N, C-alpha and C positions, 0 to 999 in steps of 0.2 A: 110699448112692445106687447104683442100677444103673449100671454102666459100659458105654459103647458097645463093641461087639465088633468088632475090625477084620475087614473082609471084602473088602478090595481091596489090591492091591500097594502103593499109595501109603502108607496108614497103617502097613502092615507095615514098609515101608522106614523110615518115620519112627521107629517103635518100635525097630527095629534100631539106628538111629543114636543114639537116646537111651541104649540099653544100652552102646554103645561109648563114648559121651561120659562116662557115669557111671564106666565102668571106667577111663578115662584119669585121672579124678580119684583113684581108688583107687590106681592105680599110681604117680602122681606125688606125691601128698600123704599117702597112707595114710588118706584120708577119702572117703566117698561123698557124692554129692549127695542131698538129701532125697528120700524116696519121694513118690509122689502118683498121682492118677488119670491115666489115659491121655488126652491132649488130642486134640481134633478138629483137622484141618487148618484153617488160616485163623483160626478163632475160638477155638481152644484149649479151655479149660474154662468159658468164659463162660456157656454154657447151663446148666451144673450149679449155678450160684450162685443162680438163681431171684430172687425178690423180697425175700429176706431173707438176704443173703450171710453174715452173722454166724452164723446158725443152720446154714447149709450148711457153714461152716468147722468148727463144733463137731461136726457129724455126721461129716465127713471125718476129723477128728482121732481119732475112735473107731476108724477103720480104719487110718490111716497114722501115728498118733502126733501129739504136740503140735507137731512141726516137720514140715511137708510142703510139697510144691511143686506149683504149678499153672502153667498158661500162660493169659495173657489175650492173645488173638491169638497173636502169635509171641513175646511178652515173658514170660520166666520170672518168677514171683512166689513168694516163700517166705512161708508163713502161720505165725505163732506163736500158739499157744494155751496157756493155763494160766500160772499165776503164775511157775513155775520158769523156763520158757523166756523169758517176757517180761522178767522181772527180770534174767536173765543177759544178755540183749541190751541192754536200755535202761539198766541200772545198771552192771553189771560191765564191759560193753563199749560204754559209752555213745557214745563218739566214732565207733566203727566203724559204729554203726547210726543215726547222727544225720542222715544225708543226706536229701534229697528227690529223687524221680524227676523227670526233666525231661518231665513230662506236658504236653501242649498246654494244658490248662485251667489248670495252675499258673502258666504264664507270663502269664496275663491278669489275675491278682489283684493289686490295689494297684499297678498300673502296672508290673508285673514286678519290684517291689522288696519283695515281701511278706516279713514276718518269719515268719509261719506257714507259708508255702508255699515260701520261698526256700531255696537250698542252704546247706550247712554250710561256713562259712569264717571267717576272722578278722574280716572286716567284719560278718558275721552275728552273731558273738559280741558285738561292740561294740553293734550295734543292739539285741540282746536285753537286754544289761546296762542300757542307757539306758532302754529301754522298761519293764523290770521296776521300776527305781527310780522312774520316773514314775508307774506304776500304784499302787505302794505309797504314794507321797507324797500321793496324792489319794484314798486309801481306808482303808488299815489300818495306816499307819505310826505313828499316835499318836492321842491323844484328839481333837485338832482335826480331822484328816481324817475320823475316824469320825463326828464330829458333823455335818460337812458332808455326808457320804454319807447319814446319817440324815435330814438336812433335805430333801435332794432326794427320797429314797425315800418319806418320809412324805407329802410333797406329792403325789407320784404315786399313792401308795396311797389317799389321800383322794379324788383325782379318779377313781380306778378304782372305789372303793366307790360313789361317787355315780352313776357310769355304770351299775353293776350294779343299784342301787336303781331307776333309771329304766327300765332294760331289762327288769327282772323285775316291774314294776308290773302288778297285775291277775292275777298268777299265770302270766305269760308265761315261756317257757323261752328262754334266751339262749345263743348261741354266744360264749364269752368270748375266743376266740383272738386276734382283732384287737385288742381292748382290752388284752390282756396284752402283745402285741408292742409296742404304742405306749407303754404304761406303762414297760416295761423299757428300751425304746429312749430314752425321755425321761430316765431316770436317767443313762444313759450319755452322752446328748447334753449334759446339764448338766455332767457331770464332764469330758467331752472338750472341749466348745465353750462352756460357760457359758450354754446356752440350752435351753429346752424348747419343745415344739410342741403345738398343740391336737390333740385326738383326731380332729378333723374336718379337719385340714390335708391336703389331697389330695396335695400333692407329697411330704410326709413319709411318708404312708401308702404311696405308690407306691414310695418308696425302701426302706422297711424291710419291705414286704409281699412281697418276693421271696426270702425266706430259703430256702423249700423248693426253689425252682428252683436256687439256688446249691448247696445241699447235695446234690441229686440229681446234679449235674454233677461234683462233686469227690469224692464218696464212693467208698470202695473198691469196685472192680468196675465203675465207670462206663464205659459203652460209648464215651463221648467219648474217653477215654484208652486204653481197652483195644483199640479198633479204630479208630485214627485214619484209616485208609484210607476209612472211610465218609464222610469229609468231601469226597471227590472228586466226588460226584454227589448229586442231590437225594434226601433221605430224612430221617426224623425226627431221627436223630442229628446230622446237619449243622445242622438247624434249631435243635436244642438248643444246639449249640456257638455258633451265631451269636447266639442270644438271651442266652447266658451272657456272651459278649463285650460285648454292649451293656449288660447289667446291671452289669458291672464298670466300664465306662466311666462310667456314670451315678453309681455309688457313689463311685468315686475322684474324679470331677469335683466332687461335692458336698463332699468333704473338702478338696480342693485350693482350693475357693472359701473355705472357712472358714480355711484356712491363709493365703491371701492377705490376708484381712481381719485376722487376728491379727498378721501381720507389719506391716501398715500402721498399726495402732493401738498397736504396742508402744512402751513408754516406758522408757528406760534407768533401771535401778534399781528399777522397780516390781515388786511381788510378782506372781508368776504367778497368774492367776485360774482357770486350768483346765489340763487335761493338755496341750493343744496349746501354750499359752503356755510351760509348763514344758519341753516337749520342744524347742521352738525355742531356749530358753535353753541347754539342755544341749548341743544341736548346736553352738551358738556356742562353747561351752567345749571341745567335742570335734570339731574340724573334720575329723577323719579320716572321720567319718560324713557322706556327701554330703547336701546340703540336701534333695534330693528324697526321701530316706528318711524325713524327718519326716512329711509327709502320708501316705506309704505305711504307716508303722507305726501312725499314729493310725487310718487306715482299717481296719487289722487289728483294733486294740483295740475300736473302735466296732462293727464288723461282727460279729466273732466273739462278743463278749460279749452283745450283745442277742439274737442268734440262739440261743446256748446257753441263756441264762437264760429266755427266753420259752418255749422248748421244755420246759425243766425244770419251769417253773411249770405248764404245761398238764398234764404228767404228775402233778405233786403234787395238782392240783385234781381230776383224774380219780380219784386214789386216795381223796381226801376223800369224793367222792360214791359211790364203789363200796364203801367200807368205813365206813359211818356210825358204827359203834361206835368206830372209831379217831378219827374227827372229834370225837365226843362226849368222848372221853378227853382229847384235846388241848384242847378248849374248857374242860373242867373244870380242867386244869392251868393254863392261861393266866388264867382268872378267879381262881383261888386265889392265884397268885403276883402277877399284875399288878393285879387289881382292876378297877373300872369307872371310876375317876377319871382314868385316863391310858391311853396306848397302850404296847404292848410296845416295847422298845428293845434295843440291842446289849448293854447291861449285864445284861439279863435272861437272856441265853443260858445261863450256868451254872446258873440256877435253873429252866430249862425242859427237863429231859433228855428227856422224852417227845416234845416238839416236835422237838428235835434228832435224836432217834432216827428219827422219822418222815421227816425230810429225808434222812437217810442211807439208810434202807430204800427210799425212793423212788428215789434215785440208783442203788442196787444193783439193785433189781427192774426198773426201766425200762431201765437201761444205755443211756441215750438217746444216748450216743456209743459205739455198739457196737464200731466199728473206728476207730482213730485215722486222722488224715490219713496216707496212705501214707508210709512211710520208704524210705530206700535206703541200702545199705552204701557207705561211703566208702573202704574198703580190702578186699582179700581177707581173709576171716575165717572163723571156724567157730563153730558153736553146737551143743551137745549131740551132738558127734561128727559133724556134717554140715558139709561145705564150702559156704561161701556166697561166691561171687565178688564183687568190687567192682561197684558199680552195679546190684546185684540189688534189685528192688522188694520191700519187706517190708510185709506186712499184720499189724497188731497187733490181735488179737481180744480186746478188753477184756471183752466179754460172757461169754466163757468163764471168766474169773476170777470175775466176779460171780455166776455161776450154777454154780459148781463144787461138786458135792455133797460132795466131800472137805473143802471149806472151810466150807460153809454147810449147816446142818441144814435139810432140806426147802426147797431154794432157790427152788422155784416157788410157795411160800406167801409172801404179803405179811404180814410180822410185825415191826413196829418194835421189839418188846421184845427181839429178838435182839441189839440193840446196848446193852442195859442189863445191868449186873452185878447181883449178888444184893442189893445195897443200893439199886438203882434209879438208879445213876449211869451216865453214858456210859462204855462200854468203849472206850477210845481205841485199844487194840490191834486191835479189830475194825473201827472206823471207818477206820483207816489201810489196811485191806485192800480197801476199795471202790476200784475202778479206773475212773475216769471222766475224769480230767484228764491222763491219760498219766503217764509217769515219765521221769526222767533229763533229758537236755539239751533235750528238746522238751516238757518238762512245761509245762502252761498257766501263763502268768505271772499270770493273773487268777483263780487258784483261790481264794484267800482272799477276794477281793472277791466272787466268785460265791457262795461259801458264806454270806457275811454277808448278801447280798441275798436269797438264798433263805430264810434264817432269818427275816429281818425281814418280807418279803412274806407268808410263810406264817403267822407268829405274828399279824400284824396282821389278816389276812383271817379267821382262825378266831376272833379276838377280836371282830371286828365283824360277822361273817356266819354264817349257818347255811345250808349248801348241800345241795340235794337233787337227785337224778338225775331225768332225764326218764323216766317209766315206759314210754313208748312206744319207747324206744331200746334196742337190743341191748346187754346188759351186757358183751359180749365186747370186750376192749381191742385193737382192730385198729390197725395203724400203717402208715406209709409209710416206706420206707428211704431214707436218704441219709447225708450226713456226720453228721447227727443223725436219730434215729428219732423221727418226729412222730406223735402220736396222730391217728387219723381224727377228723373233726369230731364234736363232741358238744355237748349243750346242758344247762343246769342252771337252777335257780331258787333265789333267795335270799328265802325268805318272811319272814325277820326280819333287819333291819339295825339295830344299836344306834346311838343318836344321839350318843354321845360324839364320834364322828368329825366330826360336822357342827358341833360347838361349839368348834372350835379357835380359839385366838387368831389375830390377824392374822399373816401371814407376815413382816411387817416386824420381828417379834421372833423372829429365826431359830432360836434355840436354846432359848428358855424353854419353848416348848410341848412339848418332848420330855419334860420333867419326870421324869427318870430318877434323881434324887438318891437316892430310896429304893427303887431296884430290888431286888426279891427280899425286901423286908421284910414283905410281906403274908403270907409263908409262916409 
C-alpha cells in the first residue's frame, strides 16, 4: 500500500519520537519494536485497513514481515501473520498473549463478565474450565449427548427443509440466511435452555438477527474501539456504539430471564436438562465463581455459537451452488453410504470423507473468522526478535495461515480433495492446519460441537436437496467484514427435495428415528 509522505513538522516530530522510542528498546533490552507503516496523527493507520483488514494485514506483511506494528488512533497494535508467529505466541507463550484489551465495546458484552471478551485471570480460568466441561457434557462427551444433539439438529434440519420447499415452490429463488440463523440458533437454544422457537417468532428473530451488527463493532480494527474519542459528539460511530450497547442489554437480558426461570424450577437431585441447568449446578459446587458469571457465560455460548455456525453454513451453501460438480460428488457419496431409507448421522462421518473434506475446505477458503477477537499481552514479552510491552493489543490474522501458498497448493482455488490422501481418506495432518477456532488458551471451547453441527447440517442438506444458483446474480463471492466475514446476500432454488425427510416418525420417539445402527454398511 502507498504510505503517506510526511509534509509538515508535526508528523516529522512524531516520526522522530518513534525512532528514539525504538532505539530505547534496543539499548535497554537488545530488542527492537516491530516495524510498520507510518501512522497519521489522531487516526493512526485506520484508513489503511479499508473494508477488509485481514487482506490489508497480509499485504503489509509482505513489506514488513509476519510481525509488524500499527497504530489505531494512538494505541499501538502488533499484528501476527503466518503459522510460525501465531503458534509461537499462542502456544509456546500462551499465557503472555492470553489477555484482552480493555476496549469500550468489550466491557458491554455479557454484562461485563464475558468469557470470550474478559481479561485473563484465575477467575477467568475457572470460568473457562466450567464452561468447557458443560459444553462437552451436552454435545460430544459420549453417545447419549451426541444423540441428544442429533435429535435437536435433525428436528431443525427437517423444519429448515420444509421452509426451503415452500420458499422455492414454483421455481422461486430464496434468500436462506434468516432461516439458517434461526435453525442454528434453535439448536443452541435447545441445548442451552431446553426450548426451540418458531421461525416466525418476531422476538426471537429480533434477538438473533443482529449478529452482523455485533461483529462489525467488536471486529479487529473497529472504529468504536480504535477511535473512542468519536463518542464525544454526534456521528455514525457514536450511534453504532449506542446501538451495540442496547443490543447487548437485550441479549443479556434474554439469557438472565432464562437463568431466573431455571433457578426457580430447580429441584434438588434432579438431572440437569440443559446447559444452563448444568452450569447452575457446577457453580453451586464451585462457589469461587460468582453467580452472575453463570448467565454471562451462557450468553457467550449461545451468542457466539449461533453466529459462528450460521455464518459458516451460509458459506458452505454458497460453495455448493458455486461449484455444482462438488455438490454432485457429495450427493453421490452420501447416497452410496447412507442410502435413501434414513438420514445421515454422526456415525456416518468416518465413511463420508469427501463431505468432511468439503467442510474443511469451506472453513479454509472462507476463513470466515479471519482475525480472532483481539488479544493483549499480559507481561512484557518478545516474539521473533521483537519486543512486545505488556498491554499491547495483538491482532491474530488467521486468514494468512489458511491462504499461505507455502502451506497450501493454489490456496485461492476451492478444492476439497486437498484434504484427502492417496487412498481417499481424510488427511488429519492437513485438517489440523486449518485455523478458524484460534489456538492456545483462548481456543474456542465449542470447536468440536461446531464441527459436528456443520457436518450434520451439510450432509443432511445435500442428502435431501439439490441446490442451484440464481443465474441473474453475480457469481463473485463478496462479503462484509466483522468478527465473522459474512457473504453478501444471495438466493438459490431447490428444484428437488426428497420425501424421506417428511416421513419421519413422531418426535415422541426421540432416538429411534435416527436409525444409525447400520451406519456405513451401504458401502
